[in-house]
All heavy atoms as TSV, in Angstrom:
chain	resi	resn	atom	element	x	y	z
A	1	MET	N	N	-0.523	35.921	-30.474
A	1	MET	CA	C	0.053	34.721	-29.931
A	1	MET	C	C	-1.075	33.776	-29.531
A	1	MET	O	O	-1.939	34.111	-28.747
A	1	MET	CB	C	0.909	35.085	-28.726
A	1	MET	CG	C	1.626	33.923	-28.149
A	1	MET	SD	S	2.755	34.547	-26.890
A	1	MET	CE	C	3.907	33.258	-26.920
A	2	GLU	N	N	-1.052	32.539	-30.066
A	2	GLU	CA	C	-2.113	31.590	-29.810
A	2	GLU	C	C	-1.718	30.639	-28.695
A	2	GLU	O	O	-0.555	30.334	-28.486
A	2	GLU	CB	C	-2.406	30.779	-31.079
A	2	GLU	CG	C	-3.033	31.625	-32.168
A	2	GLU	CD	C	-3.430	30.785	-33.349
A	2	GLU	OE1	O	-3.633	29.576	-33.169
A	2	GLU	OE2	O	-3.530	31.325	-34.446
A	3	CYS	N	N	-2.710	30.148	-28.004
A	3	CYS	CA	C	-2.505	29.193	-26.919
A	3	CYS	C	C	-2.231	27.818	-27.524
A	3	CYS	O	O	-2.666	27.513	-28.631
A	3	CYS	CB	C	-3.760	29.162	-26.046
A	3	CYS	SG	S	-3.614	28.087	-24.624
A	4	ALA	N	N	-1.531	26.958	-26.785
A	4	ALA	CA	C	-1.204	25.621	-27.273
A	4	ALA	C	C	-2.463	24.799	-27.506
A	4	ALA	O	O	-2.508	23.966	-28.408
A	4	ALA	CB	C	-0.287	24.903	-26.285
A	5	GLU	N	N	-3.501	25.016	-26.713
A	5	GLU	CA	C	-4.744	24.280	-26.896
A	5	GLU	C	C	-5.433	24.680	-28.194
A	5	GLU	O	O	-6.067	23.870	-28.839
A	5	GLU	CB	C	-5.677	24.526	-25.709
A	5	GLU	CG	C	-5.186	23.930	-24.421
A	5	GLU	CD	C	-6.094	24.264	-23.261
A	5	GLU	OE1	O	-7.165	24.861	-23.495
A	5	GLU	OE2	O	-5.739	23.936	-22.121
A	6	GLN	N	N	-5.302	25.915	-28.578
A	6	GLN	CA	C	-5.961	26.383	-29.792
A	6	GLN	C	C	-5.255	25.873	-31.041
A	6	GLN	O	O	-5.887	25.619	-32.046
A	6	GLN	CB	C	-6.001	27.909	-29.807
A	6	GLN	CG	C	-6.910	28.472	-28.735
A	6	GLN	CD	C	-6.855	29.996	-28.695
A	6	GLN	OE1	O	-5.990	30.602	-29.320
A	6	GLN	NE2	N	-7.762	30.599	-27.940
A	7	THR	N	N	-3.956	25.698	-30.983
A	7	THR	CA	C	-3.219	25.262	-32.173
A	7	THR	C	C	-3.187	23.747	-32.297
A	7	THR	O	O	-2.777	23.221	-33.312
A	7	THR	CB	C	-1.771	25.791	-32.144
A	7	THR	OG1	O	-1.118	25.265	-30.991
A	7	THR	CG2	C	-1.737	27.288	-32.152
A	8	GLY	N	N	-3.618	23.033	-31.258
A	8	GLY	CA	C	-3.615	21.581	-31.320
A	8	GLY	C	C	-2.290	20.979	-30.889
A	8	GLY	O	O	-2.128	19.771	-30.915
A	9	ALA	N	N	-1.312	21.779	-30.500
A	9	ALA	CA	C	-0.024	21.262	-30.054
A	9	ALA	C	C	-0.163	20.689	-28.647
A	9	ALA	O	O	-0.926	21.191	-27.834
A	9	ALA	CB	C	1.024	22.369	-30.064
A	10	ARG	N	N	0.571	19.622	-28.385
A	10	ARG	CA	C	0.537	18.999	-27.066
A	10	ARG	C	C	1.838	19.264	-26.334
A	10	ARG	O	O	2.906	19.249	-26.936
A	10	ARG	CB	C	0.366	17.487	-27.178
A	10	ARG	CG	C	-0.984	17.071	-27.576
A	10	ARG	CD	C	-1.082	15.582	-27.461
A	10	ARG	NE	N	-2.423	15.145	-27.804
A	10	ARG	CZ	C	-2.836	13.905	-27.673
A	10	ARG	NH1	N	-2.016	12.993	-27.243
A	10	ARG	NH2	N	-4.062	13.590	-27.983
A	11	THR	N	N	1.704	19.493	-25.059
A	11	THR	CA	C	2.896	19.605	-24.235
A	11	THR	C	C	2.956	18.357	-23.369
A	11	THR	O	O	1.981	17.993	-22.722
A	11	THR	CB	C	2.848	20.857	-23.332
A	11	THR	OG1	O	1.668	20.804	-22.545
A	11	THR	CG2	C	2.836	22.118	-24.162
A	12	GLU	N	N	4.081	17.669	-23.386
A	12	GLU	CA	C	4.227	16.438	-22.634
A	12	GLU	C	C	4.799	16.734	-21.258
A	12	GLU	O	O	5.666	17.580	-21.105
A	12	GLU	CB	C	5.127	15.469	-23.383
A	12	GLU	CG	C	4.511	14.993	-24.686
A	12	GLU	CD	C	5.353	13.936	-25.357
A	12	GLU	OE1	O	6.135	13.271	-24.655
A	12	GLU	OE2	O	5.224	13.780	-26.564
A	13	VAL	N	N	4.297	16.020	-20.285
A	13	VAL	CA	C	4.763	16.165	-18.916
A	13	VAL	C	C	5.593	14.946	-18.572
A	13	VAL	O	O	5.148	13.815	-18.733
A	13	VAL	CB	C	3.572	16.287	-17.937
A	13	VAL	CG1	C	4.065	16.357	-16.509
A	13	VAL	CG2	C	2.728	17.481	-18.286
A	14	GLU	N	N	6.806	15.176	-18.079
A	14	GLU	CA	C	7.662	14.073	-17.674
A	14	GLU	C	C	7.309	13.654	-16.257
A	14	GLU	O	O	7.270	14.474	-15.350
A	14	GLU	CB	C	9.128	14.488	-17.729
A	14	GLU	CG	C	9.681	14.589	-19.129
A	14	GLU	CD	C	11.181	14.787	-19.122
A	14	GLU	OE1	O	11.849	14.226	-18.235
A	14	GLU	OE2	O	11.653	15.508	-19.985
A	15	LEU	N	N	7.031	12.373	-16.086
A	15	LEU	CA	C	6.682	11.863	-14.773
A	15	LEU	C	C	7.870	11.201	-14.087
A	15	LEU	O	O	7.806	10.877	-12.910
A	15	LEU	CB	C	5.534	10.869	-14.878
A	15	LEU	CG	C	4.224	11.439	-15.423
A	15	LEU	CD1	C	3.187	10.336	-15.552
A	15	LEU	CD2	C	3.716	12.553	-14.536
A	16	GLY	N	N	8.933	10.980	-14.821
A	16	GLY	CA	C	10.122	10.348	-14.261
A	16	GLY	C	C	10.897	11.315	-13.393
A	16	GLY	O	O	10.703	12.530	-13.440
A	17	PRO	N	N	11.769	10.775	-12.553
A	17	PRO	CA	C	12.562	11.632	-11.669
A	17	PRO	C	C	13.562	12.471	-12.448
A	17	PRO	O	O	14.098	12.051	-13.469
A	17	PRO	CB	C	13.273	10.634	-10.760
A	17	PRO	CG	C	13.278	9.347	-11.512
A	17	PRO	CD	C	12.055	9.366	-12.374
A	18	GLY	N	N	13.780	13.674	-11.949
A	18	GLY	CA	C	14.684	14.579	-12.638
A	18	GLY	C	C	16.087	14.598	-12.052
A	18	GLY	O	O	17.034	14.993	-12.733
A	19	THR	N	N	16.222	14.173	-10.807
A	19	THR	CA	C	17.532	14.194	-10.161
A	19	THR	C	C	17.787	12.863	-9.473
A	19	THR	O	O	16.883	12.053	-9.277
A	19	THR	CB	C	17.591	15.310	-9.093
A	19	THR	OG1	O	16.639	15.030	-8.076
A	19	THR	CG2	C	17.314	16.676	-9.697
A	20	VAL	N	N	19.043	12.657	-9.106
A	20	VAL	CA	C	19.424	11.445	-8.390
A	20	VAL	C	C	18.722	11.405	-7.037
A	20	VAL	O	O	18.291	10.347	-6.576
A	20	VAL	CB	C	20.958	11.386	-8.211
A	20	VAL	CG1	C	21.368	10.213	-7.345
A	20	VAL	CG2	C	21.640	11.313	-9.562
A	21	TYR	N	N	18.585	12.550	-6.389
A	21	TYR	CA	C	17.898	12.626	-5.106
A	21	TYR	C	C	16.474	12.099	-5.224
A	21	TYR	O	O	16.007	11.355	-4.361
A	21	TYR	CB	C	17.886	14.067	-4.599
A	21	TYR	CG	C	17.084	14.260	-3.344
A	21	TYR	CD1	C	17.596	13.859	-2.116
A	21	TYR	CD2	C	15.815	14.815	-3.383
A	21	TYR	CE1	C	16.859	14.020	-0.951
A	21	TYR	CE2	C	15.075	14.979	-2.229
A	21	TYR	CZ	C	15.597	14.588	-1.017
A	21	TYR	OH	O	14.869	14.741	0.125
A	22	GLU	N	N	15.785	12.469	-6.287
A	22	GLU	CA	C	14.420	11.988	-6.498
A	22	GLU	C	C	14.382	10.483	-6.704
A	22	GLU	O	O	13.471	9.810	-6.215
A	22	GLU	CB	C	13.788	12.694	-7.684
A	22	GLU	CG	C	13.488	14.158	-7.447
A	22	GLU	CD	C	12.906	14.831	-8.670
A	22	GLU	OE1	O	12.095	14.181	-9.375
A	22	GLU	OE2	O	13.249	15.991	-8.927
A	23	VAL	N	N	15.361	9.937	-7.402
A	23	VAL	CA	C	15.421	8.490	-7.633
A	23	VAL	C	C	15.629	7.765	-6.309
A	23	VAL	O	O	14.927	6.798	-5.999
A	23	VAL	CB	C	16.561	8.136	-8.615
A	23	VAL	CG1	C	16.757	6.626	-8.696
A	23	VAL	CG2	C	16.277	8.699	-9.989
A	24	VAL	N	N	16.580	8.235	-5.513
A	24	VAL	CA	C	16.860	7.599	-4.228
A	24	VAL	C	C	15.655	7.718	-3.309
A	24	VAL	O	O	15.264	6.745	-2.653
A	24	VAL	CB	C	18.115	8.230	-3.578
A	24	VAL	CG1	C	18.302	7.747	-2.157
A	24	VAL	CG2	C	19.351	7.927	-4.416
A	25	THR	N	N	15.053	8.890	-3.257
A	25	THR	CA	C	13.889	9.101	-2.398
A	25	THR	C	C	12.729	8.216	-2.825
A	25	THR	O	O	12.054	7.606	-1.989
A	25	THR	CB	C	13.462	10.576	-2.426
A	25	THR	OG1	O	14.578	11.383	-2.057
A	25	THR	CG2	C	12.315	10.829	-1.478
A	26	ARG	N	N	12.492	8.118	-4.111
A	26	ARG	CA	C	11.396	7.282	-4.612
A	26	ARG	C	C	11.636	5.819	-4.265
A	26	ARG	O	O	10.716	5.105	-3.863
A	26	ARG	CB	C	11.239	7.444	-6.119
A	26	ARG	CG	C	10.043	6.697	-6.668
A	26	ARG	CD	C	9.789	6.997	-8.100
A	26	ARG	NE	N	9.415	8.395	-8.236
A	26	ARG	CZ	C	9.136	8.973	-9.389
A	26	ARG	NH1	N	9.187	8.264	-10.501
A	26	ARG	NH2	N	8.811	10.241	-9.440
A	27	ASN	N	N	12.888	5.357	-4.397
A	27	ASN	CA	C	13.204	3.975	-4.039
A	27	ASN	C	C	12.992	3.734	-2.545
A	27	ASN	O	O	12.489	2.679	-2.148
A	27	ASN	CB	C	14.642	3.631	-4.421
A	27	ASN	CG	C	14.799	3.430	-5.904
A	27	ASN	OD1	O	13.838	3.145	-6.606
A	27	ASN	ND2	N	16.010	3.588	-6.391
A	28	MET	N	N	13.365	4.689	-1.725
A	28	MET	CA	C	13.173	4.554	-0.280
A	28	MET	C	C	11.692	4.512	0.072
A	28	MET	O	O	11.261	3.713	0.913
A	28	MET	CB	C	13.875	5.693	0.454
A	28	MET	CG	C	15.386	5.606	0.396
A	28	MET	SD	S	16.225	7.051	1.078
A	28	MET	CE	C	15.739	6.960	2.775
A	29	VAL	N	N	10.900	5.346	-0.566
A	29	VAL	CA	C	9.454	5.378	-0.309
A	29	VAL	C	C	8.811	4.074	-0.765
A	29	VAL	O	O	7.959	3.512	-0.069
A	29	VAL	CB	C	8.796	6.596	-0.987
A	29	VAL	CG1	C	7.287	6.482	-0.974
A	29	VAL	CG2	C	9.248	7.878	-0.319
A	30	ASN	N	N	9.214	3.560	-1.917
A	30	ASN	CA	C	8.676	2.283	-2.398
A	30	ASN	C	C	9.042	1.146	-1.456
A	30	ASN	O	O	8.224	0.270	-1.175
A	30	ASN	CB	C	9.163	1.989	-3.808
A	30	ASN	CG	C	8.516	2.882	-4.841
A	30	ASN	OD1	O	7.455	3.452	-4.614
A	30	ASN	ND2	N	9.169	3.027	-5.977
A	31	SER	N	N	10.274	1.151	-0.965
A	31	SER	CA	C	10.711	0.135	-0.022
A	31	SER	C	C	9.921	0.223	1.274
A	31	SER	O	O	9.487	-0.796	1.831
A	31	SER	CB	C	12.206	0.289	0.261
A	31	SER	OG	O	12.621	-0.618	1.236
A	32	LEU	N	N	9.717	1.426	1.768
A	32	LEU	CA	C	8.932	1.628	2.980
A	32	LEU	C	C	7.491	1.163	2.779
A	32	LEU	O	O	6.897	0.541	3.659
A	32	LEU	CB	C	8.968	3.097	3.396
A	32	LEU	CG	C	8.217	3.461	4.670
A	32	LEU	CD1	C	8.811	2.733	5.864
A	32	LEU	CD2	C	8.245	4.964	4.884
A	33	SER	N	N	6.947	1.436	1.617
A	33	SER	CA	C	5.582	1.003	1.303
A	33	SER	C	C	5.479	-0.520	1.330
A	33	SER	O	O	4.511	-1.072	1.858
A	33	SER	CB	C	5.183	1.541	-0.070
A	33	SER	OG	O	3.940	1.039	-0.457
A	34	ASP	N	N	6.472	-1.205	0.770
A	34	ASP	CA	C	6.477	-2.671	0.798
A	34	ASP	C	C	6.568	-3.188	2.231
A	34	ASP	O	O	5.895	-4.156	2.596
A	34	ASP	CB	C	7.637	-3.225	-0.029
A	34	ASP	CG	C	7.475	-2.959	-1.516
A	34	ASP	OD1	O	6.334	-2.716	-1.964
A	34	ASP	OD2	O	8.497	-2.998	-2.230
A	35	ASP	N	N	7.407	-2.557	3.053
A	35	ASP	CA	C	7.549	-2.972	4.448
A	35	ASP	C	C	6.247	-2.780	5.214
A	35	ASP	O	O	5.836	-3.655	5.988
A	35	ASP	CB	C	8.676	-2.188	5.133
A	35	ASP	CG	C	10.053	-2.560	4.605
A	35	ASP	OD1	O	10.177	-3.617	3.948
A	35	ASP	OD2	O	11.005	-1.781	4.842
A	36	VAL	N	N	5.590	-1.668	5.008
A	36	VAL	CA	C	4.316	-1.402	5.694
A	36	VAL	C	C	3.261	-2.405	5.243
A	36	VAL	O	O	2.471	-2.899	6.057
A	36	VAL	CB	C	3.854	0.056	5.456
A	36	VAL	CG1	C	2.427	0.269	5.922
A	36	VAL	CG2	C	4.796	1.024	6.139
A	37	ARG	N	N	3.248	-2.729	3.962
A	37	ARG	CA	C	2.289	-3.717	3.451
A	37	ARG	C	C	2.526	-5.083	4.102
A	37	ARG	O	O	1.580	-5.774	4.494
A	37	ARG	CB	C	2.407	-3.840	1.930
A	37	ARG	CG	C	1.354	-4.727	1.297
A	37	ARG	CD	C	1.465	-4.759	-0.230
A	37	ARG	NE	N	1.281	-3.432	-0.788
A	37	ARG	CZ	C	2.245	-2.734	-1.426
A	37	ARG	NH1	N	3.441	-3.260	-1.591
A	37	ARG	NH2	N	2.001	-1.541	-1.913
A	38	GLU	N	N	3.792	-5.474	4.261
A	38	GLU	CA	C	4.110	-6.750	4.897
A	38	GLU	C	C	3.678	-6.754	6.366
A	38	GLU	O	O	3.100	-7.728	6.856
A	38	GLU	CB	C	5.604	-7.026	4.801
A	38	GLU	CG	C	6.014	-8.343	5.428
A	38	GLU	CD	C	7.507	-8.589	5.369
A	38	GLU	OE1	O	8.203	-7.861	4.644
A	38	GLU	OE2	O	7.964	-9.501	6.069
A	39	ILE	N	N	3.939	-5.669	7.076
A	39	ILE	CA	C	3.538	-5.569	8.478
A	39	ILE	C	C	2.022	-5.633	8.601
A	39	ILE	O	O	1.485	-6.296	9.482
A	39	ILE	CB	C	4.105	-4.281	9.112
A	39	ILE	CG1	C	5.621	-4.387	9.238
A	39	ILE	CG2	C	3.476	-4.008	10.465
A	39	ILE	CD1	C	6.307	-3.086	9.605
A	40	ARG	N	N	1.334	-4.948	7.696
A	40	ARG	CA	C	-0.129	-4.967	7.725
A	40	ARG	C	C	-0.666	-6.375	7.506
A	40	ARG	O	O	-1.610	-6.810	8.183
A	40	ARG	CB	C	-0.664	-4.023	6.658
A	40	ARG	CG	C	-2.156	-3.922	6.661
A	40	ARG	CD	C	-2.636	-2.909	5.656
A	40	ARG	NE	N	-4.079	-2.911	5.625
A	40	ARG	CZ	C	-4.786	-2.353	4.683
A	40	ARG	NH1	N	-4.195	-1.714	3.716
A	40	ARG	NH2	N	-6.091	-2.400	4.706
A	41	ASN	N	N	-0.056	-7.117	6.580
A	41	ASN	CA	C	-0.487	-8.493	6.333
A	41	ASN	C	C	-0.260	-9.371	7.565
A	41	ASN	O	O	-1.084	-10.220	7.893
A	41	ASN	CB	C	0.235	-9.077	5.122
A	41	ASN	CG	C	-0.265	-8.492	3.821
A	41	ASN	OD1	O	-1.378	-7.997	3.737
A	41	ASN	ND2	N	0.576	-8.538	2.798
A	42	ARG	N	N	0.856	-9.164	8.253
A	42	ARG	CA	C	1.132	-9.945	9.459
A	42	ARG	C	C	0.147	-9.618	10.565
A	42	ARG	O	O	-0.317	-10.504	11.290
A	42	ARG	CB	C	2.558	-9.697	9.933
A	42	ARG	CG	C	3.585	-10.327	9.020
A	42	ARG	CD	C	4.978	-10.101	9.519
A	42	ARG	NE	N	5.934	-10.674	8.603
A	42	ARG	CZ	C	7.120	-11.124	8.968
A	42	ARG	NH1	N	7.495	-11.056	10.222
A	42	ARG	NH2	N	7.933	-11.625	8.076
A	43	ILE	N	N	-0.171	-8.347	10.728
A	43	ILE	CA	C	-1.145	-7.946	11.744
A	43	ILE	C	C	-2.520	-8.523	11.419
A	43	ILE	O	O	-3.231	-8.997	12.306
A	43	ILE	CB	C	-1.189	-6.409	11.897
A	43	ILE	CG1	C	0.100	-5.925	12.540
A	43	ILE	CG2	C	-2.402	-5.967	12.706
A	43	ILE	CD1	C	0.260	-4.425	12.582
A	44	ASN	N	N	-2.897	-8.498	10.140
A	44	ASN	CA	C	-4.170	-9.105	9.739
A	44	ASN	C	C	-4.186	-10.596	10.056
A	44	ASN	O	O	-5.194	-11.137	10.518
A	44	ASN	CB	C	-4.442	-8.880	8.256
A	44	ASN	CG	C	-4.900	-7.479	7.955
A	44	ASN	OD1	O	-5.358	-6.774	8.841
A	44	ASN	ND2	N	-4.770	-7.069	6.708
A	45	GLY	N	N	-3.072	-11.274	9.810
A	45	GLY	CA	C	-2.977	-12.699	10.127
A	45	GLY	C	C	-3.131	-12.951	11.617
A	45	GLY	O	O	-3.827	-13.893	12.028
A	46	LEU	N	N	-2.489	-12.128	12.433
A	46	LEU	CA	C	-2.630	-12.271	13.885
A	46	LEU	C	C	-4.063	-12.012	14.336
A	46	LEU	O	O	-4.577	-12.690	15.224
A	46	LEU	CB	C	-1.671	-11.319	14.607
A	46	LEU	CG	C	-0.191	-11.698	14.555
A	46	LEU	CD1	C	0.652	-10.583	15.162
A	46	LEU	CD2	C	0.040	-13.007	15.277
A	47	PHE	N	N	-4.695	-11.026	13.729
A	47	PHE	CA	C	-6.098	-10.737	14.062
A	47	PHE	C	C	-6.991	-11.934	13.766
A	47	PHE	O	O	-7.827	-12.314	14.585
A	47	PHE	CB	C	-6.580	-9.508	13.286
A	47	PHE	CG	C	-8.054	-9.271	13.398
A	47	PHE	CD1	C	-8.597	-8.766	14.567
A	47	PHE	CD2	C	-8.897	-9.572	12.341
A	47	PHE	CE1	C	-9.966	-8.565	14.678
A	47	PHE	CE2	C	-10.258	-9.382	12.437
A	47	PHE	CZ	C	-10.797	-8.862	13.616
A	48	TRP	N	N	-6.834	-12.539	12.600
A	48	TRP	CA	C	-7.678	-13.673	12.236
A	48	TRP	C	C	-7.356	-14.892	13.094
A	48	TRP	O	O	-8.244	-15.683	13.420
A	48	TRP	CB	C	-7.554	-14.004	10.753
A	48	TRP	CG	C	-8.269	-12.991	9.920
A	48	TRP	CD1	C	-7.717	-12.061	9.095
A	48	TRP	CD2	C	-9.687	-12.779	9.880
A	48	TRP	NE1	N	-8.704	-11.285	8.550
A	48	TRP	CE2	C	-9.922	-11.702	8.998
A	48	TRP	CE3	C	-10.764	-13.394	10.490
A	48	TRP	CZ2	C	-11.205	-11.240	8.734
A	48	TRP	CZ3	C	-12.042	-12.928	10.223
A	48	TRP	CH2	C	-12.248	-11.864	9.360
A	49	LEU	N	N	-6.096	-15.050	13.500
A	49	LEU	CA	C	-5.742	-16.132	14.408
A	49	LEU	C	C	-6.427	-15.939	15.752
A	49	LEU	O	O	-6.996	-16.878	16.321
A	49	LEU	CB	C	-4.222	-16.192	14.599
A	49	LEU	CG	C	-3.706	-17.246	15.573
A	49	LEU	CD1	C	-3.976	-18.647	15.030
A	49	LEU	CD2	C	-2.228	-17.034	15.829
A	50	LEU	N	N	-6.416	-14.730	16.253
A	50	LEU	CA	C	-7.078	-14.417	17.518
A	50	LEU	C	C	-8.592	-14.628	17.411
A	50	LEU	O	O	-9.213	-15.207	18.295
A	50	LEU	CB	C	-6.767	-12.984	17.940
A	50	LEU	CG	C	-7.387	-12.510	19.244
A	50	LEU	CD1	C	-6.849	-13.324	20.411
A	50	LEU	CD2	C	-7.119	-11.035	19.452
A	51	ALA	N	N	-9.177	-14.160	16.317
A	51	ALA	CA	C	-10.623	-14.324	16.123
A	51	ALA	C	C	-10.991	-15.804	16.038
A	51	ALA	O	O	-12.003	-16.240	16.604
A	51	ALA	CB	C	-11.068	-13.593	14.853
A	52	GLY	N	N	-10.181	-16.604	15.362
A	52	GLY	CA	C	-10.431	-18.041	15.281
A	52	GLY	C	C	-10.309	-18.714	16.631
A	52	GLY	O	O	-11.103	-19.601	16.974
A	53	THR	N	N	-9.317	-18.284	17.412
A	53	THR	CA	C	-9.132	-18.845	18.748
A	53	THR	C	C	-10.333	-18.539	19.639
A	53	THR	O	O	-10.822	-19.416	20.370
A	53	THR	CB	C	-7.845	-18.281	19.388
A	53	THR	OG1	O	-6.738	-18.575	18.538
A	53	THR	CG2	C	-7.604	-18.879	20.756
A	54	VAL	N	N	-10.825	-17.322	19.581
A	54	VAL	CA	C	-11.998	-16.942	20.371
A	54	VAL	C	C	-13.214	-17.740	19.911
A	54	VAL	O	O	-14.003	-18.222	20.740
A	54	VAL	CB	C	-12.253	-15.421	20.275
A	54	VAL	CG1	C	-13.607	-15.055	20.868
A	54	VAL	CG2	C	-11.137	-14.653	20.963
A	55	ALA	N	N	-13.383	-17.900	18.613
A	55	ALA	CA	C	-14.526	-18.655	18.096
A	55	ALA	C	C	-14.471	-20.107	18.554
A	55	ALA	O	O	-15.485	-20.674	18.984
A	55	ALA	CB	C	-14.556	-18.583	16.567
A	56	VAL	N	N	-13.293	-20.737	18.495
A	56	VAL	CA	C	-13.152	-22.125	18.945
A	56	VAL	C	C	-13.430	-22.219	20.436
A	56	VAL	O	O	-14.115	-23.147	20.896
A	56	VAL	CB	C	-11.745	-22.664	18.603
A	56	VAL	CG1	C	-11.477	-23.982	19.315
A	56	VAL	CG2	C	-11.603	-22.835	17.105
A	57	ASP	N	N	-12.946	-21.262	21.215
A	57	ASP	CA	C	-13.188	-21.259	22.656
A	57	ASP	C	C	-14.683	-21.146	22.958
A	57	ASP	O	O	-15.204	-21.841	23.833
A	57	ASP	CB	C	-12.413	-20.123	23.309
A	57	ASP	CG	C	-12.435	-20.194	24.821
A	57	ASP	OD1	O	-12.328	-21.314	25.361
A	57	ASP	OD2	O	-12.574	-19.125	25.458
A	58	LEU	N	N	-15.378	-20.276	22.240
A	58	LEU	CA	C	-16.822	-20.120	22.450
A	58	LEU	C	C	-17.575	-21.394	22.088
A	58	LEU	O	O	-18.509	-21.795	22.801
A	58	LEU	CB	C	-17.354	-18.936	21.639
A	58	LEU	CG	C	-16.926	-17.549	22.109
A	58	LEU	CD1	C	-17.404	-16.490	21.124
A	58	LEU	CD2	C	-17.459	-17.276	23.504
A	59	VAL	N	N	-17.191	-22.041	21.010
A	59	VAL	CA	C	-17.844	-23.297	20.612
A	59	VAL	C	C	-17.602	-24.362	21.661
A	59	VAL	O	O	-18.510	-25.114	22.038
A	59	VAL	CB	C	-17.356	-23.755	19.213
A	59	VAL	CG1	C	-17.799	-25.172	18.913
A	59	VAL	CG2	C	-17.861	-22.794	18.148
A	60	MET	N	N	-16.377	-24.443	22.156
A	60	MET	CA	C	-16.053	-25.451	23.174
A	60	MET	C	C	-16.837	-25.198	24.454
A	60	MET	O	O	-17.318	-26.134	25.106
A	60	MET	CB	C	-14.556	-25.489	23.448
A	60	MET	CG	C	-13.757	-26.081	22.294
A	60	MET	SD	S	-11.993	-26.122	22.586
A	60	MET	CE	C	-11.910	-27.295	23.921
A	61	LYS	N	N	-16.985	-23.942	24.850
A	61	LYS	CA	C	-17.764	-23.622	26.041
A	61	LYS	C	C	-19.241	-23.909	25.817
A	61	LYS	O	O	-19.937	-24.366	26.733
A	61	LYS	CB	C	-17.572	-22.155	26.430
A	61	LYS	CG	C	-16.242	-21.904	27.101
A	61	LYS	CD	C	-16.112	-20.468	27.544
A	61	LYS	CE	C	-14.742	-20.277	28.174
A	61	LYS	NZ	N	-14.548	-18.918	28.661
A	62	ALA	N	N	-19.733	-23.674	24.613
A	62	ALA	CA	C	-21.135	-23.939	24.307
A	62	ALA	C	C	-21.425	-25.417	24.343
A	62	ALA	O	O	-22.514	-25.848	24.745
A	62	ALA	CB	C	-21.503	-23.358	22.950
A	63	LEU	N	N	-20.458	-26.234	23.950
A	63	LEU	CA	C	-20.634	-27.698	23.964
A	63	LEU	C	C	-20.203	-28.303	25.286
A	63	LEU	O	O	-20.272	-29.520	25.457
A	63	LEU	CB	C	-19.847	-28.331	22.812
A	63	LEU	CG	C	-20.280	-27.919	21.403
A	63	LEU	CD1	C	-19.352	-28.531	20.367
A	63	LEU	CD2	C	-21.715	-28.344	21.163
A	64	SER	N	N	-19.748	-27.475	26.204
A	64	SER	CA	C	-19.290	-27.904	27.531
A	64	SER	C	C	-18.178	-28.945	27.456
A	64	SER	O	O	-18.221	-29.988	28.112
A	64	SER	CB	C	-20.437	-28.434	28.363
A	64	SER	OG	O	-21.403	-27.431	28.556
A	65	LEU	N	N	-17.192	-28.658	26.630
A	65	LEU	CA	C	-16.060	-29.588	26.523
A	65	LEU	C	C	-14.924	-29.127	27.360
A	65	LEU	O	O	-14.259	-28.350	27.482
A	65	LEU	CB	C	-15.625	-29.767	25.057
A	65	LEU	CG	C	-16.667	-30.402	24.148
A	65	LEU	CD1	C	-16.133	-30.417	22.727
A	65	LEU	CD2	C	-16.962	-31.810	24.589
């Protein structure tokens, strides 16, 4: 009996979901991933707003305005 690698035959692996549960779970995980990405972008925006505010405040104090 020969191994599949020795005979040159390929075995294909299915990457798609096999059950309805897997489809629903994958959709939920993708949705959660999108939500987390949106929250992360908002937090990054708030961080840069805060950093800009601090920078403007420091410049104003340096110029004694």
